[in-house]
C-alpha positions in Angstrom: -18.7 59.8 -16.4 -21.7 61.3 -14.7 -19.7 62.9 -11.9 -17.3 64.6 -14.3 -19.9 65.8 -16.7 -21.9 67.5 -13.9 -18.7 69.0 -12.4 -17.2 70.1 -15.7 -19.0 73.5 -16.0 -17.8 74.4 -12.5 -14.2 73.3 -12.7 -13.5 74.3 -16.3 -9.9 73.5 -17.1 -7.8 76.2 -18.6 -8.5 75.7 -22.3 -8.2 78.1 -25.2 -11.6 76.7 -26.2 -14.8 78.1 -24.7 -17.4 75.5 -24.9 -20.9 77.0 -25.0 -22.3 74.1 -23.1 -20.9 71.0 -21.5 -22.7 68.7 -24.0 -19.3 67.6 -25.5 -18.1 66.6 -22.1 -21.4 64.9 -21.2 -21.5 62.8 -24.3 -17.9 62.2 -25.3 -15.6 62.2 -22.3 -13.5 59.1 -22.3 -11.1 59.7 -19.4 -13.5 60.2 -16.6 -12.0 58.6 -13.4 -8.6 58.5 -15.1 -5.6 57.8 -13.0 -1.9 58.1 -13.8 -0.2 55.0 -15.1 2.7 55.2 -12.7 3.2 57.1 -9.5 5.6 59.6 -11.0 5.9 62.9 -12.8 4.1 64.2 -15.9 6.2 63.2 -18.8 6.5 59.4 -18.0 2.7 59.3 -17.5 2.1 61.1 -20.8 4.3 58.6 -22.5 2.1 55.8 -21.1 -0.9 57.6 -22.6 0.5 57.6 -26.1 2.9 54.5 -26.1 1.4 52.3 -23.3 4.9 52.3 -21.8 7.6 54.7 -20.9 11.4 54.8 -21.3 12.0 57.2 -18.3 10.9 57.8 -14.7 11.7 61.6 -14.6 10.7 64.6 -16.7 13.8 64.3 -18.9 13.8 66.4 -22.1 15.2 63.6 -24.2 13.8 62.2 -27.4 12.1 58.7 -27.6 11.4 56.2 -30.3 8.8 54.2 -28.4 6.0 52.9 -30.7 2.7 54.7 -30.1 -1.0 54.4 -30.7 -0.5 57.0 -33.5 1.8 54.5 -35.4 -0.9 51.9 -35.2 -3.6 54.3 -36.4 -1.5 55.4 -39.3 -0.7 51.8 -40.3 -4.4 50.9 -40.2 -5.4 53.9 -42.3 -7.5 55.4 -39.5 -7.8 59.2 -39.5 -6.4 60.7 -36.3 -5.3 64.1 -35.0 -3.6 65.4 -31.9 -4.9 68.9 -30.9 -2.8 70.8 -28.4 -2.5 74.2 -26.7 0.9 74.9 -25.3 3.0 71.7 -24.8 2.8 69.1 -27.6 4.0 65.9 -25.8 4.5 64.3 -29.3 7.6 66.5 -29.8 9.5 63.9 -27.8 9.2 61.7 -31.0 10.9 64.4 -33.1 9.2 65.6 -36.2 7.6 62.2 -37.0 4.0 63.2 -36.1 4.3 66.7 -37.3 5.3 65.5 -40.8 2.6 62.9 -41.2 -0.4 65.1 -40.3 -1.1 63.7 -36.8 -0.4 67.2 -35.4 1.1 70.6 -36.3 4.3 72.3 -35.0 2.2 75.2 -33.7 -0.8 75.1 -31.3 -3.8 73.8 -33.2 -6.5 73.9 -30.6 -8.4 76.3 -32.8 -8.5 73.7 -35.6 -10.3 71.4 -33.2 -13.0 74.0 -32.7 -13.4 74.5 -36.4 -13.2 70.8 -37.2 -15.9 70.1 -34.6 -18.1 72.9 -36.0 -17.7 71.7 -39.5 -18.2 68.1 -38.7 -14.7 67.2 -40.0 -13.1 65.7 -36.9 -11.1 62.6 -37.6 -12.1 59.1 -36.4 -9.7 59.6 -33.4 -9.2 63.0 -31.9 -7.0 63.7 -28.9 -7.4 67.1 -27.3 -4.6 68.1 -25.0 -5.7 71.0 -22.8 -3.3 73.7 -21.7 -0.7 72.2 -19.4 -0.2 74.4 -16.4 1.3 71.7 -14.1 4.4 70.4 -15.9 7.3 70.7 -13.5 10.6 70.4 -15.3 12.7 70.2 -12.2 
C-alpha cells in the first residue's frame, strides 16, 4: 500500500469525486498491487472481482447468473453498497442488485461522498471509478 498511497495524489484516476486529501487512499486502499485475474479483457476480469469466476473470455454484452459476493453479503445480513460512475458492471446480473439496494440504476458516486461525510457508509463499500478503458470490440 505505501507505494500507491504516495503516488495517488499524482496519478489521480478520473473520478467524479474530488478528494481533499489522500487520507482515504492512505488508510483504506485494499487493492494496492492488484493484478487482473485472467490475462484477458475488462469484463471477464470484473466478473472475477464480483463472482470469483467468469462465464466468458471476451467483452460480451450478455447477462449472467453467476453467484457473487453481493449474494453472500445479502444472505449474511451484512450492509453493502456498490457505488459507480459510468459503467455499473452489476448490470450484467439484470436488475437483481438494483432492486435489493446494493446499487442504483443511475450513477451514485455522489452518494458515496455524502455517505462518507455523514458516517453512514455500509460495512462493505465498493467504489467503481469512472471506466475510461473498456473496449467493447
